[in-house]
All heavy atoms as an XYZ file, in Angstrom:
630
protein
N      53.452   -103.186     64.524
C      52.705   -104.069     63.645
C      53.169   -103.885     62.210
O      52.383   -103.803     61.300
C      51.209   -103.805     63.761
C      50.648   -104.409     64.986
S      48.872   -104.638     65.139
C      48.082   -103.941     63.774
N      54.447   -103.821     62.019
C      55.001   -103.655     60.683
C      54.676   -104.887     59.836
O      54.868   -106.007     60.254
C      56.498   -103.459     60.776
C      57.112   -103.231     59.403
C      58.576   -103.038     59.503
N      58.809   -101.782     60.249
C      59.981   -101.427     60.698
N      61.013   -102.206     60.529
N      60.127   -100.311     61.337
N      54.167   -104.668     58.639
C      53.879   -105.758     57.726
C      52.568   -106.487     58.008
O      52.222   -107.416     57.323
N      51.864   -106.075     59.037
C      50.594   -106.720     59.364
C      49.531   -105.649     59.426
O      49.691   -104.654     60.112
C      50.689   -107.449     60.706
C      51.705   -108.573     60.662
C      51.885   -109.161     62.006
N      50.847   -110.144     62.229
C      50.732   -110.835     63.344
N      51.577   -110.661     64.321
N      49.771   -111.701     63.487
N      48.460   -105.871     58.723
C      47.383   -104.903     58.657
C      46.316   -105.240     59.687
O      45.844   -106.365     59.737
C      46.787   -104.945     57.254
C      45.876   -103.790     56.953
C      45.320   -103.928     55.558
N      44.089   -104.684     55.766
C      43.609   -105.623     54.986
N      44.187   -105.977     53.939
N      42.498   -106.251     55.252
N      45.953   -104.294     60.530
C      44.887   -104.515     61.513
C      43.545   -104.548     60.795
O      43.329   -103.840     59.819
C      44.893   -103.409     62.560
N      42.663   -105.413     61.257
C      41.324   -105.499     60.688
C      40.530   -104.256     61.048
O      40.596   -103.768     62.173
C      40.593   -106.737     61.218
C      41.156   -108.082     60.820
C      40.426   -109.174     61.564
C      41.037   -108.292     59.332
N      39.759   -103.777     60.113
C      38.899   -102.640     60.390
C      37.846   -103.063     61.398
O      37.199   -104.093     61.239
C      38.221   -102.185     59.101
C      37.535   -100.861     59.270
C      36.923   -100.350     58.012
N      37.690   -100.720     56.832
C      37.220   -100.649     55.603
N      36.009   -100.253     55.383
N      37.954   -100.997     54.578
N      37.707   -102.305     62.472
C      36.719   -102.630     63.491
C      37.128   -103.792     64.378
O      36.312   -104.359     65.065
N      38.409   -104.134     64.361
C      38.856   -105.270     65.166
C      39.034   -104.867     66.616
O      39.148   -103.696     66.943
C      40.167   -105.833     64.622
O      41.203   -104.892     64.797
N      39.065   -105.853     67.471
C      39.268   -105.641     68.888
C      40.681   -106.087     69.228
O      41.093   -107.184     68.868
C      38.244   -106.457     69.717
C      38.514   -106.304     71.194
C      36.839   -106.026     69.372
N      41.426   -105.250     69.914
C      42.752   -105.628     70.374
C      43.791   -105.736     69.269
O      44.796   -106.406     69.431
N      43.589   -105.091     68.121
C      44.575   -105.090     67.060
C      44.735   -106.419     66.349
O      45.807   -106.744     65.852
N      43.714   -107.231     66.296
C      43.760   -108.514     65.598
C      44.007   -108.260     64.119
O      43.454   -107.342     63.530
C      42.441   -109.254     65.804
C      42.415   -110.629     65.235
S      40.784   -111.345     65.531
C      41.251   -112.950     66.026
N      44.847   -109.067     63.508
C      45.169   -108.889     62.105
C      44.444   -109.916     61.252
O      43.887   -110.878     61.765
C      46.686   -109.050     61.883
O      47.040   -110.390     62.187
C      47.481   -108.075     62.735
N      44.502   -109.703     59.923
C      43.916   -110.671     58.995
C      44.540   -112.048     59.210
O      43.866   -113.057     59.177
C      44.155   -110.252     57.538
C      43.317   -109.056     57.128
O      42.256   -108.845     57.747
O      43.726   -108.338     56.201
N      45.843   -112.076     59.431
C      46.562   -113.341     59.647
C      46.066   -114.043     60.908
O      45.851   -115.248     60.919
C      48.053   -113.056     59.755
C      48.910   -114.287     59.915
C      50.380   -113.918     59.992
O      50.882   -113.288     59.046
O      50.995   -114.257     61.018
N      45.869   -113.292     61.984
C      45.377   -113.876     63.239
C      43.973   -114.440     63.071
O      43.647   -115.487     63.604
C      45.353   -112.833     64.359
C      46.731   -112.327     64.726
O      47.702   -113.094     64.573
O      46.831   -111.156     65.143
N      43.134   -113.750     62.333
C      41.747   -114.168     62.174
C      41.638   -115.456     61.372
O      40.692   -116.202     61.533
C      40.943   -113.060     61.496
N      42.606   -115.732     60.508
C      42.536   -116.904     59.646
C      43.014   -118.182     60.337
O      42.740   -119.271     59.872
C      43.363   -116.668     58.393
N      43.725   -118.059     61.438
C      44.286   -119.228     62.121
C      43.312   -119.778     63.156
O      42.800   -119.031     63.980
C      45.583   -118.848     62.815
C      46.669   -118.396     61.855
C      47.899   -117.884     62.574
O      47.977   -118.026     63.808
O      48.758   -117.340     61.888
N      43.059   -121.102     63.131
C      42.221   -121.687     64.181
C      42.930   -121.560     65.528
O      44.147   -121.688     65.603
C      42.094   -123.157     63.784
C      42.610   -123.271     62.397
C      43.475   -122.089     62.147
N      42.173   -121.307     66.563
C      42.747   -121.170     67.899
C      41.837   -121.839     68.917
O      40.613   -121.772     68.807
C      42.919   -119.693     68.259
N      42.454   -122.493     69.871
C      41.696   -123.146     70.942
C      40.997   -122.094     71.788
O      41.523   -121.015     72.016
C      42.626   -123.980     71.798
N      39.789   -122.425     72.244
C      39.038   -121.500     73.087
C      39.456   -121.595     74.551
O      39.161   -120.723     75.342
C      37.538   -121.777     72.973
C      36.927   -121.516     71.607
C      35.463   -121.931     71.602
C      37.069   -120.060     71.220
N      40.115   -122.683     74.896
C      40.567   -122.841     76.274
C      39.453   -123.200     77.235
O      39.521   -122.874     78.416
N      38.416   -123.862     76.746
C      37.304   -124.263     77.599
C      37.746   -125.447     78.459
O      38.273   -126.431     77.951
C      36.072   -124.649     76.758
C      34.956   -125.174     77.635
C      35.614   -123.473     75.927
N      37.548   -125.337     79.751
C      37.911   -126.404     80.672
C      36.802   -127.453     80.668
O      35.625   -127.125     80.803
C      38.115   -125.855     82.103
C      38.429   -126.976     83.068
C      39.207   -124.809     82.103
N      37.195   -128.710     80.487
C      36.225   -129.807     80.490
C      36.383   -130.582     81.789
O      37.429   -131.164     82.038
C      36.440   -130.705     79.279
C      36.121   -130.010     77.985
C      36.487   -130.866     76.794
N      36.361   -130.123     75.568
C      37.348   -129.412     75.013
N      38.523   -129.374     75.589
N      37.156   -128.762     73.899
N      35.353   -130.579     82.589
C      35.378   -131.289     83.862
C      34.929   -132.731     83.640
O      33.878   -132.961     83.053
C      34.432   -130.601     84.867
O      34.801   -129.228     84.976
C      34.501   -131.261     86.220
N      35.728   -133.707     84.089
C      35.337   -135.117     83.920
C      33.996   -135.400     84.601
O      33.707   -134.884     85.676
C      36.458   -135.897     84.602
C      37.611   -134.955     84.659
C      37.024   -133.574     84.748
N      33.184   -136.227     83.943
C      31.869   -136.562     84.476
C      31.894   -137.839     85.312
O      30.961   -138.097     86.058
C      30.858   -136.778     83.335
O      31.264   -137.924     82.574
C      30.772   -135.564     82.439
N      32.954   -138.645     85.119
C      33.011   -139.930     85.802
C      32.432   -141.054     84.965
O      32.521   -142.215     85.322
N      31.831   -140.737     83.841
C      31.286   -141.736     82.920
C      32.235   -141.769     81.720
O      32.335   -140.785     80.971
C      29.882   -141.338     82.493
C      29.191   -142.371     81.670
N      29.454   -142.540     80.334
C      28.268   -143.302     81.993
C      28.719   -143.523     79.866
N      27.984   -144.005     80.857
N      32.936   -142.869     81.541
C      34.003   -142.930     80.541
C      33.515   -142.631     79.125
O      34.221   -141.966     78.353
C      34.707   -144.283     80.588
O      33.799   -145.327     80.301
N      32.335   -143.100     78.759
C      31.806   -142.845     77.428
C      31.542   -141.375     77.182
O      31.847   -140.837     76.111
N      30.977   -140.697     78.172
C      30.697   -139.265     78.054
C      32.004   -138.482     78.052
O      32.200   -137.574     77.240
C      29.772   -138.797     79.197
C      29.635   -137.277     79.209
C      28.408   -139.454     79.070
N      32.929   -138.837     78.936
C      34.204   -138.132     79.003
C      34.979   -138.250     77.691
O      35.609   -137.289     77.246
C      35.055   -138.650     80.159
C      34.472   -138.261     81.510
O      33.703   -137.283     81.576
O      34.793   -138.939     82.506
N      34.917   -139.409     77.048
C      35.601   -139.595     75.763
C      34.995   -138.684     74.700
O      35.725   -138.101     73.889
C      35.516   -141.053     75.334
N      33.683   -138.554     74.695
C      33.030   -137.684     73.715
C      33.370   -136.222     73.976
O      33.630   -135.459     73.048
C      31.513   -137.884     73.725
C      31.065   -139.232     73.225
C      31.525   -139.510     71.808
O      31.508   -138.632     70.948
N      31.950   -140.732     71.560
N      33.380   -135.819     75.242
C      33.721   -134.437     75.561
C      35.170   -134.130     75.201
O      35.480   -133.028     74.734
C      33.458   -134.153     77.040
C      31.991   -134.204     77.461
C      31.859   -133.969     78.960
C      31.156   -133.206     76.679
N      36.052   -135.099     75.393
C      37.457   -134.911     75.011
C      37.573   -134.755     73.497
O      38.439   -134.032     72.998
C      38.294   -136.082     75.502
N      36.707   -135.415     72.764
C      36.713   -135.323     71.292
C      36.437   -133.907     70.817
O      36.873   -133.506     69.732
C      35.672   -136.295     70.732
C      35.369   -136.171     69.281
C      36.076   -137.219     68.455
N      35.554   -137.276     67.090
C      35.954   -136.472     66.106
N      36.864   -135.560     66.316
N      35.436   -136.593     64.900
N      35.744   -133.105     71.616
C      35.477   -131.716     71.238
C      36.769   -130.933     71.015
O      36.791   -129.983     70.234
C      34.633   -131.022     72.308
C      33.176   -131.440     72.383
C      32.521   -130.800     73.598
C      32.433   -131.071     71.105
N      37.846   -131.339     71.671
C      39.131   -130.651     71.512
C      39.633   -130.757     70.074
O      40.418   -129.917     69.628
C      40.155   -131.220     72.485
N      39.183   -131.753     69.332
C      39.588   -131.894     67.929
C      39.163   -130.689     67.108
O      39.810   -130.344     66.119
C      39.010   -133.167     67.314
C      39.582   -134.428     67.932
O      40.614   -134.349     68.640
O      38.994   -135.507     67.713
N      38.077   -130.063     67.480
C      37.591   -128.897     66.737
C      38.476   -127.675     66.952
O      38.482   -126.766     66.125
C      36.152   -128.573     67.145
N      39.256   -127.661     68.034
C      40.105   -126.509     68.326
C      41.124   -126.236     67.233
O      41.557   -125.110     67.061
C      40.855   -126.707     69.651
C      39.950   -126.578     70.859
O      38.823   -126.073     70.720
O      40.380   -126.989     71.950
N      41.516   -127.253     66.516
C      42.592   -127.105     65.539
C      42.076   -127.099     64.103
O      42.858   -127.164     63.172
C      43.611   -128.226     65.729
C      44.062   -128.332     67.145
N      44.883   -127.398     67.742
C      43.769   -129.221     68.113
C      45.093   -127.727     69.003
N      44.419   -128.829     69.255
N      40.770   -127.017     63.952
C      40.153   -127.023     62.626
C      39.594   -125.649     62.299
O      39.176   -124.914     63.196
C      38.996   -128.027     62.585
C      39.334   -129.486     62.802
C      38.051   -130.301     62.912
C      40.197   -130.003     61.671
N      39.542   -125.312     61.014
C      38.816   -124.092     60.648
C      37.332   -124.282     60.959
O      36.864   -125.416     61.113
C      39.076   -123.946     59.147
C      39.603   -125.254     58.683
C      40.128   -125.986     59.875
N      36.601   -123.207     61.027
C      35.190   -123.264     61.435
C      34.376   -124.230     60.594
O      33.480   -124.900     61.116
C      34.571   -121.866     61.385
N      34.675   -124.359     59.307
C      33.868   -125.248     58.474
C      34.109   -126.726     58.794
O      33.352   -127.581     58.368
C      34.070   -124.975     56.981
C      35.502   -125.204     56.508
O      36.401   -125.409     57.345
O      35.725   -125.169     55.278
N      35.119   -127.045     59.590
C      35.364   -128.416     60.003
C      34.733   -128.768     61.340
O      34.710   -129.927     61.740
N      34.212   -127.769     62.041
C      33.627   -128.003     63.364
C      32.370   -128.857     63.313
O      32.136   -129.673     64.199
C      33.303   -126.679     64.044
C      34.514   -125.898     64.442
N      34.427   -124.771     65.215
C      35.826   -126.074     64.181
C      35.641   -124.282     65.418
N      36.506   -125.062     64.791
N      31.569   -128.678     62.285
C      30.285   -129.368     62.216
C      30.446   -130.882     62.293
O      29.715   -131.548     63.037
C      29.527   -128.982     60.946
C      28.158   -129.619     60.775
C      27.233   -129.223     61.922
C      27.553   -129.221     59.443
N      31.395   -131.434     61.570
C      31.589   -132.893     61.581
C      31.956   -133.382     62.978
O      31.465   -134.419     63.430
C      32.667   -133.289     60.583
N      32.792   -132.628     63.686
C      33.174   -133.014     65.049
C      31.961   -132.928     65.967
O      31.687   -133.847     66.739
C      34.322   -132.127     65.581
C      34.614   -132.425     67.047
C      35.581   -132.323     64.736
N      31.215   -131.826     65.890
C      30.051   -131.647     66.760
C      28.996   -132.722     66.511
O      28.392   -133.233     67.456
C      29.431   -130.260     66.575
C      30.328   -129.120     66.994
C      30.174   -127.859     66.451
C      31.339   -129.296     67.922
C      30.983   -126.808     66.832
C      32.158   -128.247     68.304
C      31.973   -127.005     67.755
O      32.776   -125.973     68.130
N      28.775   -133.067     65.245
C      27.792   -134.111     64.942
C      28.247   -135.465     65.479
O      27.444   -136.229     66.006
C      27.538   -134.186     63.441
C      26.705   -133.037     62.931
C      26.473   -133.083     61.440
O      27.234   -133.773     60.719
O      25.532   -132.411     60.989
N      29.537   -135.747     65.366
C      30.078   -137.005     65.876
C      29.938   -137.075     67.394
O      29.523   -138.090     67.944
C      31.541   -137.152     65.458
C      32.131   -138.471     65.898
O      31.512   -139.527     65.643
O      33.222   -138.450     66.505
N      30.270   -135.985     68.069
C      30.142   -135.948     69.533
C      28.680   -136.067     69.940
O      28.350   -136.811     70.867
C      30.781   -134.660     70.105
C      30.432   -134.475     71.573
C      32.288   -134.687     69.898
N      27.796   -135.377     69.245
C      26.369   -135.452     69.560
C      25.864   -136.881     69.417
O      25.143   -137.388     70.280
C      25.587   -134.506     68.646
C      24.140   -134.441     68.961
N      23.178   -135.011     68.159
C      23.475   -133.883     70.009
C      21.986   -134.809     68.695
N      22.137   -134.130     69.806
N      26.263   -137.543     68.339
C      25.862   -138.939     68.115
C      26.373   -139.825     69.261
O      25.643   -140.644     69.799
C      26.404   -139.416     66.768
C      26.013   -140.801     66.364
C      26.489   -141.200     64.954
N      27.693   -140.538     64.469
C      27.721   -139.504     63.623
N      26.600   -138.990     63.169
N      28.864   -138.961     63.227
N      27.628   -139.637     69.646
C      28.199   -140.433     70.734
C      27.509   -140.190     72.071
O      27.292   -141.123     72.847
N      27.162   -138.940     72.348
C      26.468   -138.628     73.605
C      25.055   -139.213     73.611
O      24.586   -139.697     74.640
C      26.427   -137.118     73.827
C      27.767   -136.464     74.152
C      27.631   -134.949     74.163
C      28.319   -136.973     75.471
N      24.388   -139.187     72.456
C      23.051   -139.796     72.368
C      23.132   -141.298     72.618
O      22.282   -141.864     73.295
C      22.418   -139.516     71.013
C      21.950   -138.079     70.869
C      21.301   -137.885     69.530
N      20.195   -138.818     69.378
C      18.951   -138.471     69.174
N      18.635   -137.212     69.081
N      18.008   -139.379     69.043
N      24.159   -141.942     72.060
C      24.335   -143.384     72.270
C      24.599   -143.690     73.741
O      24.049   -144.650     74.288
C      25.483   -143.911     71.402
C      25.143   -143.962     69.933
C      26.333   -144.302     69.054
O      27.430   -144.603     69.582
O      26.170   -144.262     67.821
N      25.418   -142.865     74.391
C      25.703   -143.069     75.816
C      24.431   -142.892     76.642
O      24.168   -143.662     77.572
C      26.787   -142.097     76.287
N      23.626   -141.907     76.296
C      22.374   -141.672     77.009
C      21.389   -142.806     76.768
O      20.733   -143.285     77.704
C      21.771   -140.340     76.574
C      20.525   -139.873     77.294
C      20.789   -139.730     78.789
C      20.040   -138.553     76.715
N      21.298   -143.279     75.538
C      20.396   -144.389     75.214
C      20.806   -145.664     75.938
O      19.960   -146.461     76.339
C      20.376   -144.647     73.712
O      19.811   -143.549     73.044
N      22.103   -145.858     76.104
C      22.595   -147.054     76.794
C      22.142   -147.082     78.255
O      21.967   -148.153     78.837
C      24.117   -147.121     76.715
N      21.917   -145.912     78.832
C      21.442   -145.862     80.222
C      20.021   -146.399     80.340
O      19.627   -146.905     81.386
C      21.490   -144.429     80.754
C      22.879   -143.816     80.893
C      22.761   -142.355     81.310
C      23.722   -144.596     81.880
N      19.243   -146.290     79.264
C      17.857   -146.754     79.264
C      17.716   -148.226     78.889
O      16.655   -148.808     79.067
C      17.020   -145.928     78.278
C      16.834   -144.498     78.747
O      16.897   -144.266     79.972
O      16.639   -143.618     77.895
N      18.776   -148.816     78.361
C      18.717   -150.218     77.923
C      18.692   -151.136     79.141
O      19.356   -150.880     80.145
C      19.915   -150.543     77.051
N      17.919   -152.217     79.058
C      17.904   -153.173     80.178
C      19.274   -153.848     80.283
O      19.963   -154.027     79.282
C      16.822   -154.175     79.783
C      16.669   -154.029     78.308
C      17.064   -152.628     77.963
N      19.685   -154.206     81.481
C      20.984   -154.856     81.633
C      21.008   -156.206     80.924
O      20.009   -156.922     80.881
C      21.146   -155.022     83.146
C      19.790   -154.844     83.711
C      18.978   -154.053     82.724
N      22.151   -156.508     80.361
C      22.329   -157.790     79.669
C      22.632   -158.837     80.742
O      23.529   -158.657     81.561
C      23.489   -157.702     78.656
C      23.741   -159.042     78.000
C      23.197   -156.619     77.628
N      21.882   -159.932     80.755
C      22.139   -160.951     81.781
C      23.506   -161.603     81.567
O      23.964   -161.771     80.440
C      21.016   -161.970     81.582
C      20.437   -161.686     80.250
C      20.790   -160.283     79.888
N      24.154   -161.938     82.673
C      25.435   -162.636     82.619
C      25.231   -164.067     82.171
O      24.089   -164.557     82.048
N      26.290   -164.798     81.935
C      26.185   -166.153     81.398
C      25.483   -167.149     82.345
O      24.948   -168.140     81.879
C      27.627   -166.573     81.163
C      28.449   -165.653     81.990
C      27.655   -164.401     82.142
N      25.432   -166.857     83.638
C      24.839   -167.815     84.581
C      23.578   -167.293     85.231
O      23.058   -167.899     86.143
C      25.864   -168.184     85.657
C      27.092   -168.804     85.078
C      28.297   -168.104     85.044
C      27.049   -170.079     84.519
C      29.428   -168.673     84.492
C      28.176   -170.646     83.973
C      29.363   -169.935     83.961
O      30.474   -170.514     83.402
N      23.049   -166.168     84.748
C      21.865   -165.581     85.364
C      20.563   -166.169     84.826
O      19.510   -165.855     85.330
C      21.878   -164.080     85.175
C      22.995   -163.405     85.959
C      22.986   -161.879     85.786
O      21.969   -161.346     85.330
O      24.001   -161.274     86.109
N      20.604   -166.986     83.810
C      19.382   -167.565     83.230
C      19.136   -168.995     83.665
O      18.325   -169.695     83.085
C      19.442   -167.491     81.694
C      19.374   -166.083     81.192
O      18.769   -165.234     81.848
N      19.963   -165.819     80.051
N      19.816   -169.438     84.673
C      19.607   -170.808     85.156
C      18.251   -170.948     85.819
O      17.762   -170.064     86.472
C      20.678   -171.169     86.179
C      22.024   -171.349     85.576
C      22.947   -171.769     86.683
N      24.157   -172.341     86.113
C      25.142   -172.759     86.837
N      25.095   -172.689     88.155
N      26.206   -173.264     86.274
N      17.678   -172.081     85.686
C      16.402   -172.317     86.355
C      16.545   -173.361     87.417
O      17.488   -174.029     87.571
C      15.317   -172.721     85.372
O      15.769   -173.614     84.408
């Protein structure tokens, strides 16, 4: 570890340089089969490459999208163009 200082109390010899770099957590996302939900879950990967202070905007955006997808399930179906005939 020449030229790299280990963090005091670190695990596995992590250095100051390693701690400062964003790193993916490697969380596996299983598709749900609902395209709107799957798109929002895929968006979580955007946070993998951001510093921690950038995660909040991604999480809030995903939360908003998931709420919209859930709310859409409660909405009554929109009638087709020929379903209102009398």
